[in-house]
C-alpha positions, 0 to 999 in steps of 0.5 A: 565480941572477940571477932569484934574487938580483933577487926577494931584493933587491927583494922579500924584503929590503924585506919582511924590513926592513919586518917588523922595522920594524913590530915595533920601531914596536910594541914601542916603542908599548908602552913608551910606553903602559907608561910613561904607565900606570906614570907615573899610578900613580906620580902617584896615589900620590904627593904633589902638588908643582906643577901640571907634576907635576915629580916625576912627569916626573922619575921617568918619565925615570929609570924608562921601559922600554927602547926605542930612542929613550928618550934622546928623554924626557931631550932633551924630544922626547917630551913628558910631560904631568901635569894634576891634576884636581878634582870640581866638586860643583855641575856634576859635572864635572872641572875643573883642580886649583888648588893655588896655595891649598895651604898645605903641599905633600903635606898632606891639604888639597892633594889632587887628585881625579884625575890624567891623564899623557900623552905627545905630540910622539913621531915614529918614525924608526928604520930608516925611512929604511933603508925609504925607500932601497927605494922606501917613501918614504911612510915618509921622514918618519917616522910621527907617534905620536898622543898618548894619555893615561891617567887615574886618581883620585888614591890618597894623598890627600896621603899619601906614604910615600917622604916618610914623610907621612901623611894620617891 
């Protein structure tokens, strides 16, 4: 019985906790990737309002899929980056969209060609201090998730169904 208790405490319990942490990390990563994809789709089909994409960031914070670190979105620990692009016809390169010359927001004349939405600055910490107590000290500082982004072409061409504006 003593041997069984030692094996369970020093081998099976850390292994079980490790599997739980791995599953939770995969779930969180999937939620963040899904949020990025949904955010870029929202940005591509809604009006350009400002270079920082404040409407996109607000929508993403309000509509994030469930995951344990979701409060970090509103708290600013997870940065949401929105970049708009336009195609330079001469060089065939994407350059940052300059919306300063737009006469009015949400108009066909103020429409970028593409949008990129990315997430950066996220550090996965759930249950990792518990694993560190069992000797997995390499996880005590958390796992830094690399930045990732998604880019798509803008589809709305300045029209926005929610605001009732049309590009035609």
